[in-house]
N, C-alpha and C positions, 0 to 999 in steps of 0.2 A: 177623493178622500174616503177613507174606510168608514163604513157604517157599523155601529155597535148594537148589540142586543143582549138580552138576559135569558138564560135557560134555567128553569128550576126543575130539579130532578127528585122524584120521590120513589118509593118502592114499587108501587103498582098494585093491581087488583084484578080479579077475574072480571070479564065483561058482564057476567050475570051470575045468578046463584044456581044456574043449571049445572048438574054434575059434570057434564062434558066440558063446559067452560071452566069450571074449577079445576078439572083434571088437566086441561091444556095449560092453565096458568101454573099449576104446581109442577108440571113437567119442565117448563122453561125456568122456573125459579130453582127447583131442587137439582136440576142438571147443570146449573152454573157451578163450575169447579171452585169458585170462590166461596160458595155456600157449603157444598159437600165436597171436600177436597180430596176425594179418592181418585185413583186412576179411572179413566173413562169407563172401562169395562165393569169395574166393581161398582162405580156410581150408577151405571145403567141397570145393573142387576138389582141393586137396592131400590132405586127410584122406580124404574119401569117394571121390574119383576115383582116387587113387594108393595111399596108405598102407594103407587098409582092404582093398585088393584084393591086397596082397602080404605085409603084415606079420603078420596074425593067426595064420597057420599056424606061422610061425617062432616067434612069441612064445608060442604054446600049447606048443610043444615045450620052450621054455625054462622055462615055468612047471612043466611036468611034472617037471623035474629038481629043483625045490625044494619041490614040494607035499608035504604030510604027510598022514598018515591023518586028522588033524583038519581039514585044509583048508589054506588059504593061510597061510604063516608070519606075514605081517603082521597078518592078522585074528586069528589064534590068539594071537599075542603081545599085541596090543592088548586082547583079552578078558582075558588073564591080568593085565595091568596094572590093568584096571578092577576085577577081583576082589580083587586085593591092596590097591588103594587104598580100596575100599569097606570093608575091615576096619579102616581107620585113621581114617576120617572119619565124622561122624554125619549126613551129608546124602546124598541119593541120587546115585549116579554112573552115567552112561551113556556110551556111545561112539557115534561117528558117523564115516562116511567121506566125504571130499569127493566121491568117485566110487563108484558102485555101492552095495551094501548091506552093513551097515546105514547108511543115508544120514544126513545131518545132520538132515533133517526127521524121520526115525525117532527119532533121539536126542532131539530137542527134544520130540516128541510123547510119548515114554516118560516124560520128566521131567514134562511137563504133566499127564499122567494120574496122576502121583503127587502132584499139587497144587503143583508147583514153579512159582513166578512170577519167581524171580530166578536166573539161570544164570551160573555162572563157566565160560567156555569156554576151553580150552587147546588151541591148535593144536600138535601134537606135532612142531614144527620149531624147532630152536634159533635158526636164522638167519632173517632176514626176506627174503622174495622175492615178487615179483609172482605167481609160479606156485605158491606154497605158502601162506604166511600171508595174503597179500592176497586170494587167491581164496576161502579159507575164510571170512574175515570177510565178504566181499561176499555169498557164498552164504547164510551164516547170517542176515545182515541181511535179505536178500531174502525168505527163508522166514519170519522172525519178523514182518516187516511185513505179509505177505500172510495168514498163517495163525495167528500167535500174537501179535497186537498187544499183548496184556495182559502179555506176558513181557518182562522186562528182561534184557539180556545184558551182562556185563562180560567183556572180552577180555583175556587175559594176553598181555603183550608178549613179543617174542623175548627169550630168556634166554641167548644165546650168550656173554655176558660176565659173567654172574652168578657169584660165587664158589662158591655151592652147587653149581651145575652144573659148573663147571670142576673143582672138587675131585672130584666124582663121576666125571666122565669120565677125569680123570688117574689116579685110583686104579684104575679099571676097566682102563685101558690098562696100568698098571704091573704088575698081577697077571698079565697075559696076554703081556707082552713076552717073547720068547725071550732066553736069556742072552746069546747072541752074535748081533748083527745089525749090518749095515753102515749101514742107514738105516731111518727110520720114515717112511712115506709117508702123508700125510693126503689122502685122495681125497674131495673134495666133489662133490655133484651139480652139473653145469654149468647155466648159463643163457646165452641169447644176450646179447652185449654190450649191445644196445640196451635190454634189460630193465633194466639197471643205471641207465641214464640216464632211462628212462621212469618209474621209481619214485622218482626224486629230485625232490621238489617244491621243493627249495631251489635247484636248478640250479647247484650248486657242485661237483658230482662231475667229476673228470677222472681216469680210470683210469690215466693215464700217471704220475701222481705223488701221488695223494691217499690211496690205500688204507693206506699204512703210517704216515701222519701220526697224531698222537695224537688230535686233536680237530678235527672238521669237521662242519658242520650236516648234510651228506649221509650221515654214517656211520650214522645211525638207519635209513636206508633202503637202504644199500649192502650187498648180499649179499656181494660180493667182499671188501670190507673186513671184514665180520663173520666170514667164514671165516678170513682171515688173523689176526684178533684172537683167535679161539678157539684157533687153532694156537699162537700166541705165548704165550698164557697157560698152555696145557696143557704146553708144553715147559719153561716155567719151573718149573711144579709138579714135573715129572719130572726136572728138572735135566739136560736133554739139551743138548748143544752144537748150535748152529744148523746146523753142517755135517753133522749126522746126520739132518736133517729136510728133507723135500720136501713141497710142496703141489701138488696137481694137481686137475683137474676132469673128471668122467666124464659119460657118458650123453648126448652131444650128438646132435641130430637135424637132418637136412637139411644144406644147404650154407652157411647163414649163419655169420657169425663168432661163436663162443662164447668165453667167457672162458677164458684159457689160464693155464698149460700144460695140455694134454690128458692124461688118465691113460693112455690106450692108447699114445700116443706115448712118454710117460715110461717106461712099463714095458718098451717095446721098446728104449730107448736107454740106460737106466742100467746094465745089466750091462756094457756096453762101457766104462763109466766106473769100473769096479771094484766096483760094488755087486752082490754075489752073494747076500747073505743079507738078505732084505727082510721087514720087518713093515709091514702096511698096515691102516689104520683109516679108517672112513667116517663122520665126525662130523656130516654133514648129515642122517643118519638116526638115529633113536633105536631103531628096530625093524628087525631083519633082514628083507630082502625080496628080490625078484628082482634089484634093482640091486646088492645086496651078495653074496647067496648064489650067483648065477649069473654076473652080469657081472664081478664082481671075483674071487670065490673060484674060479670055473671058467675063464672066458675070460681074465681078467687074469692068473691064474696061468700059463696056457698061453703067453700072450705073453711073460711074464717068463722062463720056463724055456726057451722056444725061442730067446730072444735071448742065452742063456748064463747066466742066473741059476741058482742052485743050491738055495736054500731060500726058500720063499714062505710067510709066516705071516699069515693073515688074522685080525684081532682083531675078534671079534663086537661088535655094537652093545650098547647098555645093556639092551635088551630088558626083561625083568621083574626085573632085579636089585633086591634090597631097597633098596639105597642110592639107586637111581634113583626108586623109588616114594616114598621120603622126600623127594626133591627135588620131585617132582610134588605131593606133599601140601603142602609148604611154599608152593610157588607158588600153589596153589589157595586155601589158607587165607588167604594175604595178600590175595588178591582178594576172597574171601568177606567179609573184614573191611571192605573198602571200601564194601560195601553199607550198613553201619551209619553210614558217614561222610557219605553223600549226603543 
């Protein structure tokens, strides 16, 4: 009889804050064609010829501001999620990172060594994007076919619109919202605009007018739509008026056009529009990491306060909250049951 297991996949992190470790991590991350989708030679010229000669030292300093005694926050939190989930399910649970260690291959091997032949894999990204969900699935399939052909993997689809996730996120935000705030900013990780069109096999996406429509074939692949949809559903649960909610996109790289509006620009301009007391949440992430703890909580706060803002309240990610672990459990058990139906 086949033995089942669960594999949770997150982004990954450098092994330490040493410049060389950060450089090694950034090389693997940025050389992924799903992240920087140039032809290999141009990607290599950009990443290895320019970025890796200038950025690792600065990134290493940024990582030092968020590093804990236990290590990288993202890795530490993901391990805690695994530990909590393992107590709730009767199948082995392992973790893997798309970049660096513990790798996806390590996660699959750990399960295989426990006799697992059927894996439920959950990419820890609520919304679908080429640089997140798609690259995880592609990498996992590459490893499975090359080294573990006897293993079957069922992939959990993006859950950005699922009631169990929306309820969880909304309640987490509700508990942490300050009593008085002028606006709640949803800051999602950005992607280049061309990624939106590249990931649309239906060729029906038009970002000028389709993201707010109720139903379109492209919505299953459109990251931008899914971010707006998550926001809309959460604010309904919270009972917030739309004029107190802002959506923006952070972490852009290079000079290409990324989806707008940009978070840094938003933070610099909204105080001039009367928004002095801000709450901000980052629902593209389920675990706090460099992009939330440093880019938003430190750099973003500075931008907002320097522009005339008065109170900046960062709302943490779901991390290892018990209600979030229950969501993960339900998502995984749904997919585990699908093995019986095949």
